[in-house]
VMD Tcl script that builds the backbone (N, CA, C; Angstrom):
set m [mol new atoms 549]
animate dup $m
set s [atomselect $m all]
$s set {name element resname resid chain x y z} {
  {N N ILE 1 A 95.831 82.183 91.258}
  {CA C ILE 1 A 97.090 82.904 91.330}
  {C C ILE 1 A 97.127 83.817 90.122}
  {N N LYS 2 A 97.435 85.111 90.364}
  {CA C LYS 2 A 97.456 86.032 89.239}
  {C C LYS 2 A 98.529 87.097 89.428}
  {N N PRO 3 A 98.965 87.689 88.312}
  {CA C PRO 3 A 99.971 88.747 88.399}
  {C C PRO 3 A 99.426 89.965 89.138}
  {N N ILE 4 A 100.294 90.650 89.841}
  {CA C ILE 4 A 99.915 91.873 90.539}
  {C C ILE 4 A 99.681 92.994 89.526}
  {N N LYS 5 A 100.471 93.005 88.468}
  {CA C LYS 5 A 100.357 94.032 87.437}
  {C C LYS 5 A 99.840 93.408 86.151}
  {N N GLY 6 A 99.333 94.247 85.276}
  {CA C GLY 6 A 98.860 93.762 83.986}
  {C C GLY 6 A 97.356 93.845 83.899}
  {N N GLY 7 A 96.807 93.124 82.977}
  {CA C GLY 7 A 95.365 93.155 82.801}
  {C C GLY 7 A 94.896 92.073 81.860}
  {N N SER 8 A 93.626 92.106 81.555}
  {CA C SER 8 A 92.970 91.186 80.627}
  {C C SER 8 A 93.111 89.722 81.039}
  {N N SER 9 A 93.319 89.481 82.322}
  {CA C SER 9 A 93.438 88.128 82.884}
  {C C SER 9 A 94.634 87.351 82.330}
  {N N VAL 10 A 95.599 88.053 81.769}
  {CA C VAL 10 A 96.801 87.393 81.263}
  {C C VAL 10 A 97.593 86.858 82.454}
  {N N GLY 11 A 97.949 85.589 82.400}
  {CA C GLY 11 A 98.756 84.979 83.446}
  {C C GLY 11 A 97.992 84.455 84.643}
  {N N VAL 12 A 96.654 84.476 84.586}
  {CA C VAL 12 A 95.854 83.967 85.703}
  {C C VAL 12 A 95.803 82.440 85.631}
  {N N ASN 13 A 96.021 81.805 86.773}
  {CA C ASN 13 A 95.940 80.346 86.882}
  {C C ASN 13 A 94.987 79.991 88.010}
  {N N ILE 14 A 93.995 79.146 87.715}
  {CA C ILE 14 A 93.082 78.677 88.750}
  {C C ILE 14 A 93.578 77.297 89.190}
  {N N ILE 15 A 93.873 77.192 90.466}
  {CA C ILE 15 A 94.376 75.942 91.027}
  {C C ILE 15 A 93.237 75.301 91.814}
  {N N LYS 16 A 92.737 74.194 91.317}
  {CA C LYS 16 A 91.629 73.509 91.987}
  {C C LYS 16 A 92.163 72.522 93.015}
  {N N LYS 17 A 91.314 72.213 93.972}
  {CA C LYS 17 A 91.678 71.278 95.039}
  {C C LYS 17 A 92.223 69.988 94.421}
  {N N GLY 18 A 93.371 69.571 94.918}
  {CA C GLY 18 A 93.999 68.358 94.418}
  {C C GLY 18 A 94.995 68.594 93.301}
  {N N ASN 19 A 94.955 69.777 92.666}
  {CA C ASN 19 A 95.909 70.090 91.604}
  {C C ASN 19 A 97.227 70.574 92.192}
  {N N LYS 20 A 98.295 70.350 91.476}
  {CA C LYS 20 A 99.619 70.787 91.890}
  {C C LYS 20 A 99.743 72.297 91.664}
  {N N ILE 21 A 100.303 72.991 92.647}
  {CA C ILE 21 A 100.558 74.434 92.497}
  {C C ILE 21 A 101.827 74.595 91.671}
  {N N PRO 22 A 101.758 75.380 90.591}
  {CA C PRO 22 A 102.947 75.556 89.745}
  {C C PRO 22 A 104.089 76.231 90.504}
  {N N TYR 23 A 105.313 75.904 90.093}
  {CA C TYR 23 A 106.481 76.579 90.644}
  {C C TYR 23 A 106.546 77.986 90.074}
  {N N ILE 24 A 107.116 78.914 90.835}
  {CA C ILE 24 A 107.211 80.310 90.410}
  {C C ILE 24 A 107.883 80.436 89.042}
  {N N GLU 25 A 108.807 79.539 88.737}
  {CA C GLU 25 A 109.525 79.591 87.458}
  {C C GLU 25 A 108.589 79.364 86.268}
  {N N GLU 26 A 107.443 78.748 86.525}
  {CA C GLU 26 A 106.497 78.456 85.455}
  {C C GLU 26 A 105.655 79.673 85.062}
  {N N PHE 27 A 105.699 80.726 85.859}
  {CA C PHE 27 A 104.931 81.931 85.568}
  {C C PHE 27 A 105.797 82.934 84.815}
  {N N THR 28 A 105.196 83.658 83.874}
  {CA C THR 28 A 105.947 84.679 83.140}
  {C C THR 28 A 106.156 85.921 83.993}
  {N N ASN 29 A 105.187 86.243 84.832}
  {CA C ASN 29 A 105.306 87.390 85.735}
  {C C ASN 29 A 105.652 86.861 87.121}
  {N N LYS 30 A 106.692 87.402 87.727}
  {CA C LYS 30 A 107.152 86.889 89.028}
  {C C LYS 30 A 106.480 87.576 90.213}
  {N N GLU 31 A 105.782 88.695 90.000}
  {CA C GLU 31 A 105.057 89.365 91.078}
  {C C GLU 31 A 103.611 88.882 91.035}
  {N N LEU 32 A 103.270 88.003 91.974}
  {CA C LEU 32 A 101.975 87.331 91.957}
  {C C LEU 32 A 101.206 87.547 93.244}
  {N N MET 33 A 99.916 87.316 93.160}
  {CA C MET 33 A 99.066 87.299 94.348}
  {C C MET 33 A 98.163 86.075 94.257}
  {N N ALA 34 A 97.686 85.652 95.400}
  {CA C ALA 34 A 96.762 84.519 95.424}
  {C C ALA 34 A 95.483 84.971 96.104}
  {N N GLU 35 A 94.376 84.524 95.577}
  {CA C GLU 35 A 93.100 84.795 96.217}
  {C C GLU 35 A 92.244 83.545 96.116}
  {N N ILE 36 A 91.361 83.389 97.057}
  {CA C ILE 36 A 90.474 82.231 97.074}
  {C C ILE 36 A 89.453 82.383 95.955}
  {N N PHE 37 A 89.210 81.304 95.235}
  {CA C PHE 37 A 88.207 81.292 94.169}
  {C C PHE 37 A 86.832 81.242 94.827}
  {N N VAL 38 A 86.038 82.276 94.617}
  {CA C VAL 38 A 84.737 82.397 95.294}
  {C C VAL 38 A 83.618 82.592 94.283}
  {N N GLY 39 A 82.432 82.261 94.702}
  {CA C GLY 39 A 81.237 82.558 93.922}
  {C C GLY 39 A 81.149 81.800 92.621}
  {N N SER 40 A 79.983 81.888 92.020}
  {CA C SER 40 A 79.751 81.190 90.758}
  {C C SER 40 A 79.376 82.140 89.627}
  {N N GLN 41 A 79.003 83.381 89.960}
  {CA C GLN 41 A 78.617 84.335 88.926}
  {C C GLN 41 A 79.630 85.482 88.879}
  {N N GLU 42 A 80.063 85.808 87.657}
  {CA C GLU 42 A 80.967 86.939 87.466}
  {C C GLU 42 A 80.120 88.165 87.142}
  {N N LEU 43 A 80.378 89.251 87.872}
  {CA C LEU 43 A 79.626 90.493 87.710}
  {C C LEU 43 A 80.592 91.656 87.540}
  {N N THR 44 A 80.111 92.720 86.933}
  {CA C THR 44 A 80.927 93.914 86.797}
  {C C THR 44 A 80.049 95.150 86.807}
  {N N VAL 45 A 80.637 96.267 87.279}
  {CA C VAL 45 A 79.931 97.547 87.355}
  {C C VAL 45 A 80.865 98.648 86.856}
  {N N THR 46 A 80.380 99.451 85.927}
  {CA C THR 46 A 81.118 100.628 85.470}
  {C C THR 46 A 80.666 101.829 86.284}
  {N N VAL 47 A 81.631 102.643 86.692}
  {CA C VAL 47 A 81.335 103.929 87.328}
  {C C VAL 47 A 81.796 105.007 86.355}
  {N N LEU 48 A 80.900 105.915 86.041}
  {CA C LEU 48 A 81.186 107.027 85.135}
  {C C LEU 48 A 80.765 108.318 85.808}
  {N N LYS 49 A 81.709 109.218 85.998}
  {CA C LYS 49 A 81.420 110.516 86.615}
  {C C LYS 49 A 80.649 110.372 87.927}
  {N N GLU 50 A 81.134 109.569 88.816}
  {CA C GLU 50 A 80.512 109.410 90.135}
  {C C GLU 50 A 79.129 108.756 90.087}
  {N N ASN 51 A 78.853 108.011 89.017}
  {CA C ASN 51 A 77.587 107.290 88.892}
  {C C ASN 51 A 77.838 105.843 88.510}
  {N N SER 52 A 77.339 104.913 89.304}
  {CA C SER 52 A 77.388 103.498 88.931}
  {C C SER 52 A 76.334 103.280 87.855}
  {N N LEU 53 A 76.733 102.684 86.730}
  {CA C LEU 53 A 75.807 102.565 85.607}
  {C C LEU 53 A 74.830 101.407 85.763}
  {N N CYS 54 A 75.329 100.192 85.886}
  {CA C CYS 54 A 74.477 99.019 85.996}
  {C C CYS 54 A 75.354 97.825 86.350}
  {N N VAL 55 A 74.723 96.695 86.621}
  {CA C VAL 55 A 75.458 95.467 86.919}
  {C C VAL 55 A 75.256 94.511 85.743}
  {N N THR 56 A 76.373 93.998 85.237}
  {CA C THR 56 A 76.357 93.032 84.149}
  {C C THR 56 A 76.839 91.691 84.668}
  {N N GLU 57 A 76.154 90.624 84.276}
  {CA C GLU 57 A 76.657 89.278 84.549}
  {C C GLU 57 A 77.424 88.813 83.314}
  {N N ILE 58 A 78.599 88.261 83.546}
  {CA C ILE 58 A 79.442 87.772 82.458}
  {C C ILE 58 A 79.348 86.252 82.434}
  {N N ILE 59 A 78.892 85.727 81.318}
  {CA C ILE 59 A 78.745 84.282 81.161}
  {C C ILE 59 A 79.707 83.860 80.053}
  {N N THR 60 A 80.690 83.039 80.405}
  {CA C THR 60 A 81.683 82.616 79.416}
  {C C THR 60 A 81.157 81.454 78.599}
  {N N SER 61 A 81.726 81.296 77.388}
  {CA C SER 61 A 81.332 80.166 76.548}
  {C C SER 61 A 81.775 78.869 77.223}
  {N N ASN 62 A 81.222 77.777 76.789}
  {CA C ASN 62 A 81.422 76.478 77.451}
  {C C ASN 62 A 82.877 76.062 77.615}
  {N N ASN 63 A 83.742 76.427 76.694}
  {CA C ASN 63 A 85.120 75.956 76.777}
  {C C ASN 63 A 86.024 76.890 77.599}
  {N N GLN 64 A 85.479 77.926 78.204}
  {CA C GLN 64 A 86.275 78.848 79.010}
  {C C GLN 64 A 85.978 78.611 80.488}
  {N N GLU 65 A 87.035 78.412 81.268}
  {CA C GLU 65 A 86.881 78.132 82.694}
  {C C GLU 65 A 86.452 79.373 83.477}
  {N N PHE 66 A 86.883 80.540 83.023}
  {CA C PHE 66 A 86.538 81.804 83.661}
  {C C PHE 66 A 86.680 82.900 82.615}
  {N N TYR 67 A 86.426 84.125 82.994}
  {CA C TYR 67 A 86.471 85.258 82.062}
  {C C TYR 67 A 87.931 85.608 81.767}
  {N N ASN 68 A 88.568 84.742 80.978}
  {CA C ASN 68 A 89.978 84.903 80.655}
  {C C ASN 68 A 90.157 85.722 79.371}
  {N N TYR 69 A 91.386 85.830 78.909}
  {CA C TYR 69 A 91.697 86.662 77.747}
  {C C TYR 69 A 90.859 86.271 76.541}
  {N N LYS 70 A 90.769 84.976 76.247}
  {CA C LYS 70 A 89.998 84.516 75.091}
  {C C LYS 70 A 88.511 84.849 75.252}
  {N N ALA 71 A 87.983 84.655 76.447}
  {CA C ALA 71 A 86.574 84.964 76.695}
  {C C ALA 71 A 86.305 86.457 76.526}
  {N N LYS 72 A 87.296 87.278 76.845}
  {CA C LYS 72 A 87.128 88.731 76.753}
  {C C LYS 72 A 87.195 89.247 75.325}
  {N N TYR 73 A 88.074 88.669 74.509}
  {CA C TYR 73 A 88.351 89.283 73.208}
  {C C TYR 73 A 87.951 88.464 71.993}
  {N N ASP 74 A 87.699 87.173 72.133}
  {CA C ASP 74 A 87.238 86.383 70.993}
  {C C ASP 74 A 85.768 86.662 70.723}
  {N N ASN 75 A 85.402 86.650 69.459}
  {CA C ASN 75 A 83.978 86.764 69.131}
  {C C ASN 75 A 83.252 85.579 69.750}
  {N N ASN 76 A 82.147 85.842 70.403}
  {CA C ASN 76 A 81.342 84.829 71.091}
  {C C ASN 76 A 82.097 84.126 72.219}
  {N N GLY 77 A 83.135 84.778 72.768}
  {CA C GLY 77 A 83.876 84.214 73.900}
  {C C GLY 77 A 83.083 84.298 75.186}
  {N N SER 78 A 82.160 85.254 75.213}
  {CA C SER 78 A 81.327 85.406 76.394}
  {C C SER 78 A 80.041 86.130 76.029}
  {N N TYR 79 A 79.086 86.019 76.928}
  {CA C TYR 79 A 77.803 86.698 76.801}
  {C C TYR 79 A 77.660 87.616 78.008}
  {N N HIS 80 A 77.219 88.836 77.773}
  {CA C HIS 80 A 77.052 89.807 78.855}
  {C C HIS 80 A 75.564 90.053 79.068}
  {N N LYS 81 A 75.070 89.656 80.216}
  {CA C LYS 81 A 73.642 89.814 80.529}
  {C C LYS 81 A 73.450 91.122 81.296}
  {N N ILE 82 A 72.735 92.068 80.653}
  {CA C ILE 82 A 72.482 93.384 81.247}
  {C C ILE 82 A 70.972 93.595 81.308}
  {N N PRO 83 A 70.417 93.838 82.466}
  {CA C PRO 83 A 71.038 93.828 83.782}
  {C C PRO 83 A 71.212 92.396 84.286}
  {N N ALA 84 A 72.143 92.227 85.207}
  {CA C ALA 84 A 72.386 90.905 85.790}
  {C C ALA 84 A 71.133 90.410 86.501}
  {N N ASP 85 A 70.909 89.119 86.400}
  {CA C ASP 85 A 69.750 88.492 87.052}
  {C C ASP 85 A 70.176 88.013 88.441}
  {N N ILE 86 A 70.202 88.956 89.372}
  {CA C ILE 86 A 70.605 88.688 90.758}
  {C C ILE 86 A 69.611 89.394 91.675}
  {N N PRO 87 A 69.565 89.013 92.949}
  {CA C PRO 87 A 68.647 89.694 93.862}
  {C C PRO 87 A 68.910 91.197 93.917}
  {N N LYS 88 A 67.851 91.976 94.053}
  {CA C LYS 88 A 67.936 93.440 94.063}
  {C C LYS 88 A 68.918 93.950 95.130}
  {N N ILE 89 A 68.931 93.326 96.296}
  {CA C ILE 89 A 69.829 93.764 97.374}
  {C C ILE 89 A 71.303 93.582 96.967}
  {N N ILE 90 A 71.606 92.510 96.256}
  {CA C ILE 90 A 72.974 92.255 95.786}
  {C C ILE 90 A 73.310 93.216 94.647}
  {N N TYR 91 A 72.347 93.449 93.765}
  {CA C TYR 91 A 72.517 94.399 92.660}
  {C C TYR 91 A 72.897 95.780 93.222}
  {N N ASN 92 A 72.117 96.237 94.180}
  {CA C ASN 92 A 72.366 97.560 94.775}
  {C C ASN 92 A 73.688 97.604 95.542}
  {N N LYS 93 A 74.046 96.500 96.192}
  {CA C LYS 93 A 75.312 96.438 96.919}
  {C C LYS 93 A 76.479 96.549 95.937}
  {N N ALA 94 A 76.398 95.876 94.801}
  {CA C ALA 94 A 77.459 95.951 93.789}
  {C C ALA 94 A 77.600 97.385 93.261}
  {N N LEU 95 A 76.475 98.046 92.993}
  {CA C LEU 95 A 76.520 99.444 92.547}
  {C C LEU 95 A 77.196 100.328 93.590}
  {N N SER 96 A 76.810 100.140 94.840}
  {CA C SER 96 A 77.345 100.943 95.942}
  {C C SER 96 A 78.832 100.698 96.157}
  {N N TRP 97 A 79.238 99.436 96.192}
  {CA C TRP 97 A 80.651 99.102 96.412}
  {C C TRP 97 A 81.528 99.631 95.285}
  {N N ALA 98 A 81.044 99.531 94.037}
  {CA C ALA 98 A 81.825 100.025 92.896}
  {C C ALA 98 A 82.059 101.528 93.025}
  {N N LEU 99 A 81.008 102.267 93.377}
  {CA C LEU 99 A 81.137 103.711 93.533}
  {C C LEU 99 A 82.071 104.053 94.696}
  {N N LYS 100 A 81.930 103.356 95.815}
  {CA C LYS 100 A 82.799 103.613 96.970}
  {C C LYS 100 A 84.268 103.364 96.627}
  {N N ALA 101 A 84.547 102.261 95.948}
  {CA C ALA 101 A 85.928 101.944 95.549}
  {C C ALA 101 A 86.473 103.028 94.621}
  {N N HIS 102 A 85.666 103.450 93.665}
  {CA C HIS 102 A 86.024 104.517 92.723}
  {C C HIS 102 A 86.419 105.780 93.490}
  {N N GLN 103 A 85.606 106.131 94.471}
  {CA C GLN 103 A 85.843 107.344 95.259}
  {C C GLN 103 A 87.033 107.199 96.207}
  {N N ILE 104 A 87.144 106.069 96.874}
  {CA C ILE 104 A 88.207 105.872 97.863}
  {C C ILE 104 A 89.593 105.978 97.237}
  {N N ILE 105 A 89.764 105.392 96.052}
  {CA C ILE 105 A 91.100 105.466 95.458}
  {C C ILE 105 A 91.290 106.683 94.552}
  {N N GLY 106 A 90.278 107.518 94.473}
  {CA C GLY 106 A 90.411 108.776 93.754}
  {C C GLY 106 A 90.312 108.674 92.245}
  {N N CYS 107 A 89.509 107.751 91.757}
  {CA C CYS 107 A 89.334 107.627 90.305}
  {C C CYS 107 A 88.623 108.863 89.769}
  {N N LYS 108 A 88.895 109.152 88.519}
  {CA C LYS 108 A 88.249 110.273 87.844}
  {C C LYS 108 A 87.789 109.765 86.488}
  {N N GLY 109 A 86.630 110.155 86.081}
  {CA C GLY 109 A 86.146 109.739 84.770}
  {C C GLY 109 A 85.466 108.391 84.820}
  {N N ILE 110 A 86.250 107.323 84.652}
  {CA C ILE 110 A 85.659 105.991 84.522}
  {C C ILE 110 A 86.496 104.957 85.273}
  {N N SER 111 A 85.810 103.963 85.811}
  {CA C SER 111 A 86.453 102.779 86.375}
  {C C SER 111 A 85.467 101.630 86.223}
  {N N ARG 112 A 85.978 100.422 86.429}
  {CA C ARG 112 A 85.095 99.255 86.386}
  {C C ARG 112 A 85.490 98.326 87.522}
  {N N ALA 113 A 84.529 97.940 88.330}
  {CA C ALA 113 A 84.771 97.040 89.447}
  {C C ALA 113 A 84.244 95.651 89.102}
  {N N ASP 114 A 85.050 94.642 89.430}
  {CA C ASP 114 A 84.680 93.259 89.145}
  {C C ASP 114 A 84.338 92.526 90.433}
  {N N PHE 115 A 83.319 91.691 90.336}
  {CA C PHE 115 A 82.783 90.978 91.494}
  {C C PHE 115 A 82.547 89.517 91.158}
  {N N ARG 116 A 82.411 88.710 92.199}
  {CA C ARG 116 A 81.901 87.347 92.084}
  {C C ARG 116 A 80.763 87.239 93.093}
  {N N TYR 117 A 79.701 86.554 92.675}
  {CA C TYR 117 A 78.538 86.390 93.540}
  {C C TYR 117 A 78.315 84.911 93.813}
  {N N ASP 118 A 78.198 84.586 95.082}
  {CA C ASP 118 A 77.902 83.235 95.545}
  {C C ASP 118 A 76.410 83.189 95.861}
  {N N ALA 119 A 75.625 82.672 94.928}
  {CA C ALA 119 A 74.168 82.651 95.079}
  {C C ALA 119 A 73.730 81.708 96.196}
  {N N ILE 120 A 74.473 80.645 96.423}
  {CA C ILE 120 A 74.088 79.682 97.460}
  {C C ILE 120 A 74.143 80.332 98.838}
  {N N ASN 121 A 75.224 81.063 99.109}
  {CA C ASN 121 A 75.390 81.724 100.408}
  {C C ASN 121 A 74.979 83.195 100.391}
  {N N GLU 122 A 74.478 83.666 99.246}
  {CA C GLU 122 A 74.046 85.060 99.056}
  {C C GLU 122 A 75.121 86.045 99.492}
  {N N LYS 123 A 76.362 85.814 98.996}
  {CA C LYS 123 A 77.487 86.684 99.337}
  {C C LYS 123 A 78.088 87.279 98.075}
  {N N LEU 124 A 78.401 88.556 98.161}
  {CA C LEU 124 A 79.051 89.277 97.083}
  {C C LEU 124 A 80.508 89.505 97.461}
  {N N TYR 125 A 81.404 89.274 96.523}
  {CA C TYR 125 A 82.830 89.492 96.737}
  {C C TYR 125 A 83.352 90.454 95.676}
  {N N MET 126 A 84.032 91.504 96.114}
  {CA C MET 126 A 84.667 92.408 95.160}
  {C C MET 126 A 86.078 91.907 94.903}
  {N N LEU 127 A 86.416 91.721 93.632}
  {CA C LEU 127 A 87.737 91.226 93.270}
  {C C LEU 127 A 88.742 92.355 93.073}
  {N N GLU 128 A 88.357 93.345 92.284}
  {CA C GLU 128 A 89.302 94.402 91.927}
  {C C GLU 128 A 88.578 95.572 91.294}
  {N N ILE 129 A 89.320 96.657 91.171}
  {CA C ILE 129 A 88.831 97.815 90.430}
  {C C ILE 129 A 89.810 98.076 89.298}
  {N N ASN 130 A 89.267 98.309 88.126}
  {CA C ASN 130 A 90.062 98.587 86.931}
  {C C ASN 130 A 90.013 100.087 86.669}
  {N N THR 131 A 91.150 100.737 86.797}
  {CA C THR 131 A 91.193 102.193 86.644}
  {C C THR 131 A 91.408 102.619 85.198}
  {N N GLN 132 A 91.741 101.678 84.346}
  {CA C GLN 132 A 91.837 101.937 82.915}
  {C C GLN 132 A 91.134 100.802 82.179}
  {N N PRO 133 A 89.806 100.756 82.286}
  {CA C PRO 133 A 89.077 99.634 81.688}
  {C C PRO 133 A 89.113 99.674 80.166}
  {N N GLY 134 A 88.940 98.503 79.584}
  {CA C GLY 134 A 88.965 98.368 78.130}
  {C C GLY 134 A 87.869 99.162 77.435}
  {N N MET 135 A 88.171 99.551 76.204}
  {CA C MET 135 A 87.199 100.313 75.408}
  {C C MET 135 A 87.105 99.737 73.989}
  {N N THR 136 A 87.223 98.397 73.880}
  {CA C THR 136 A 87.125 97.743 72.580}
  {C C THR 136 A 85.667 97.402 72.270}
  {N N LYS 137 A 85.441 96.799 71.105}
  {CA C LYS 137 A 84.066 96.438 70.725}
  {C C LYS 137 A 83.488 95.338 71.609}
  {N N THR 138 A 84.341 94.591 72.320}
  {CA C THR 138 A 83.841 93.555 73.226}
  {C C THR 138 A 83.958 93.971 74.693}
  {N N SER 139 A 84.334 95.213 74.959}
  {CA C SER 139 A 84.549 95.672 76.335}
  {C C SER 139 A 83.239 95.973 77.048}
  {N N LEU 140 A 83.301 95.863 78.351}
  {CA C LEU 140 A 82.110 95.993 79.188}
  {C C LEU 140 A 81.673 97.439 79.410}
  {N N CYS 141 A 82.598 98.365 79.607}
  {CA C CYS 141 A 82.219 99.761 79.894}
  {C C CYS 141 A 81.399 100.396 78.773}
  {N N PRO 142 A 81.852 100.323 77.511}
  {CA C PRO 142 A 81.024 100.898 76.444}
  {C C PRO 142 A 79.658 100.215 76.340}
  {N N GLU 143 A 79.621 98.919 76.606}
  {CA C GLU 143 A 78.362 98.184 76.549}
  {C C GLU 143 A 77.404 98.652 77.659}
  {N N GLN 144 A 77.940 98.859 78.862}
  {CA C GLN 144 A 77.096 99.340 79.955}
  {C C GLN 144 A 76.652 100.782 79.694}
  {N N ALA 145 A 77.540 101.599 79.160}
  {CA C ALA 145 A 77.172 102.979 78.816}
  {C C ALA 145 A 76.042 102.970 77.779}
  {N N SER 146 A 76.150 102.102 76.784}
  {CA C SER 146 A 75.112 101.991 75.759}
  {C C SER 146 A 73.777 101.576 76.374}
  {N N TYR 147 A 73.816 100.632 77.310}
  {CA C TYR 147 A 72.603 100.210 78.014}
  {C C TYR 147 A 71.941 101.398 78.723}
  {N N CYS 148 A 72.779 102.338 79.181}
  {CA C CYS 148 A 72.281 103.528 79.887}
  {C C CYS 148 A 72.018 104.701 78.940}
  {N N GLY 149 A 72.065 104.451 77.625}
  {CA C GLY 149 A 71.699 105.476 76.652}
  {C C GLY 149 A 72.855 106.314 76.124}
  {N N LEU 150 A 74.089 105.935 76.394}
  {CA C LEU 150 A 75.247 106.685 75.901}
  {C C LEU 150 A 75.954 105.904 74.805}
  {N N ASN 151 A 76.120 106.526 73.636}
  {CA C ASN 151 A 76.882 105.846 72.593}
  {C C ASN 151 A 78.379 106.097 72.817}
  {N N MET 152 A 79.221 105.493 72.007}
  {CA C MET 152 A 80.668 105.606 72.192}
  {C C MET 152 A 81.133 107.060 72.084}
  {N N ASN 153 A 80.551 107.832 71.183}
  {CA C ASN 153 A 80.934 109.248 71.070}
  {C C ASN 153 A 80.599 110.018 72.343}
  {N N ASP 154 A 79.411 109.745 72.910}
  {CA C ASP 154 A 79.034 110.382 74.175}
  {C C ASP 154 A 80.017 110.018 75.274}
  {N N LEU 155 A 80.360 108.735 75.341}
  {CA C LEU 155 A 81.263 108.241 76.373}
  {C C LEU 155 A 82.636 108.900 76.266}
  {N N VAL 156 A 83.175 108.947 75.070}
  {CA C VAL 156 A 84.493 109.563 74.864}
  {C C VAL 156 A 84.441 111.049 75.200}
  {N N LYS 157 A 83.372 111.715 74.818}
  {CA C LYS 157 A 83.236 113.147 75.135}
  {C C LYS 157 A 83.247 113.370 76.649}
  {N N ILE 158 A 82.506 112.554 77.379}
  {CA C ILE 158 A 82.475 112.675 78.838}
  {C C ILE 158 A 83.866 112.444 79.415}
  {N N LEU 159 A 84.556 111.430 78.923}
  {CA C LEU 159 A 85.895 111.115 79.443}
  {C C LEU 159 A 86.887 112.243 79.168}
  {N N ILE 160 A 86.792 112.862 78.007}
  {CA C ILE 160 A 87.681 113.986 77.691}
  {C C ILE 160 A 87.363 115.175 78.589}
  {N N GLU 161 A 86.068 115.441 78.791}
  {CA C GLU 161 A 85.677 116.549 79.670}
  {C C GLU 161 A 86.117 116.306 81.114}
  {N N GLU 162 A 86.100 115.066 81.543}
  {CA C GLU 162 A 86.468 114.726 82.917}
  {C C GLU 162 A 87.977 114.642 83.132}
  {N N ALA 163 A 88.716 114.496 82.038}
  {CA C ALA 163 A 90.169 114.331 82.160}
  {C C ALA 163 A 90.792 115.583 82.768}
  {N N SER 164 A 91.719 115.365 83.662}
  {CA C SER 164 A 92.474 116.471 84.228}
  {C C SER 164 A 93.880 115.984 84.488}
  {N N TYR 165 A 94.748 116.886 84.731}
  {CA C TYR 165 A 96.120 116.536 85.011}
  {C C TYR 165 A 96.677 117.509 86.028}
  {N N GLU 166 A 97.674 117.055 86.683}
  {CA C GLU 166 A 98.404 117.923 87.598}
  {C C GLU 166 A 99.875 117.741 87.302}
  {N N CYS 167 A 100.546 118.813 87.062}
  {CA C CYS 167 A 101.980 118.782 86.820}
  {C C CYS 167 A 102.659 119.613 87.907}
  {N N TRP 168 A 103.833 119.210 88.263}
  {CA C TRP 168 A 104.580 119.898 89.305}
  {C C TRP 168 A 105.976 120.221 88.804}
  {N N TYR 169 A 106.425 121.428 89.119}
  {CA C TYR 169 A 107.806 121.794 88.832}
  {C C TYR 169 A 108.715 121.067 89.812}
  {N N GLN 170 A 109.989 121.059 89.505}
  {CA C GLN 170 A 110.949 120.404 90.396}
  {C C GLN 170 A 110.965 121.033 91.785}
  {N N ASP 171 A 110.618 122.317 91.893}
  {CA C ASP 171 A 110.604 122.957 93.217}
  {C C ASP 171 A 109.273 122.724 93.942}
  {N N HIS 172 A 108.458 121.797 93.433}
  {CA C HIS 172 A 107.198 121.358 94.043}
  {C C HIS 172 A 106.073 122.389 93.977}
  {N N THR 173 A 106.181 123.378 93.087}
  {CA C THR 173 A 105.051 124.277 92.863}
  {C C THR 173 A 104.206 123.691 91.739}
  {N N LYS 174 A 102.928 123.922 91.845}
  {CA C LYS 174 A 101.982 123.325 90.909}
  {C C LYS 174 A 101.896 124.137 89.621}
  {N N VAL 175 A 101.844 123.456 88.501}
  {CA C VAL 175 A 101.621 124.075 87.201}
  {C C VAL 175 A 100.113 124.117 86.994}
  {N N THR 176 A 99.575 125.283 86.715}
  {CA C THR 176 A 98.125 125.391 86.559}
  {C C THR 176 A 97.679 125.293 85.112}
  {N N SER 177 A 98.592 125.435 84.189}
  {CA C SER 177 A 98.242 125.250 82.785}
  {C C SER 177 A 99.434 124.634 82.074}
  {N N LEU 178 A 99.164 124.011 80.980}
  {CA C LEU 178 A 100.205 123.317 80.253}
  {C C LEU 178 A 99.995 123.570 78.775}
  {N N THR 179 A 101.034 123.953 78.087}
  {CA C THR 179 A 100.984 124.150 76.648}
  {C C THR 179 A 101.711 123.002 75.993}
  {N N ILE 180 A 101.053 122.345 75.071}
  {CA C ILE 180 A 101.668 121.228 74.363}
  {C C ILE 180 A 102.083 121.734 72.999}
  {N N LYS 181 A 103.361 121.598 72.704}
  {CA C LYS 181 A 103.876 122.022 71.400}
  {C C LYS 181 A 103.927 120.813 70.471}
  {N N ARG 182 A 103.367 120.997 69.314}
  {CA C ARG 182 A 103.375 119.917 68.309}
  {C C ARG 182 A 104.320 120.288 67.195}
  {N N LYS 183 A 104.954 119.282 66.631}
  {CA C LYS 183 A 105.874 119.509 65.510}
  {C C LYS 183 A 105.098 119.652 64.231}
}
mol reanalyze $m
mol bondsrecalc $m
mol representation Tube
mol addrep $m
């Protein structure tokens, strides 16, 4: 069970068979969704400028049940294996699905798609797409970009070049340029 809005796995609760489902009052966020817990391997793919970079397997430290907030941001909270050690067909499927999701929802610049892989049944599950992925020292996108030969300065430069905006006047005509006045 997880919040519909937010990020960094804040508020995610894994309910295992036989465990009591918490009452809604026990959650800080009242807009929730439920999904079946699938697969045993956590994977992620960054898409940058219409290119899937690579597939990373996320391995959490022993005391973390899943890739939660602590696993994401604590030093040594997780290990990122690049490239993921999965069958080539699954690797390519993850790259393809990440790019398709990026394109279907109209992402620009960068996105990151998260997956779970069930090695026993050889099934890949896409969990979500992150349209504003993290860019900290422990974040996956900069790490995948680095694996592909891009340092943080290169990555930021690409993102700035790719950034665009659309503004509309109240009468629904499009603004083609925007001047920002600074104090």
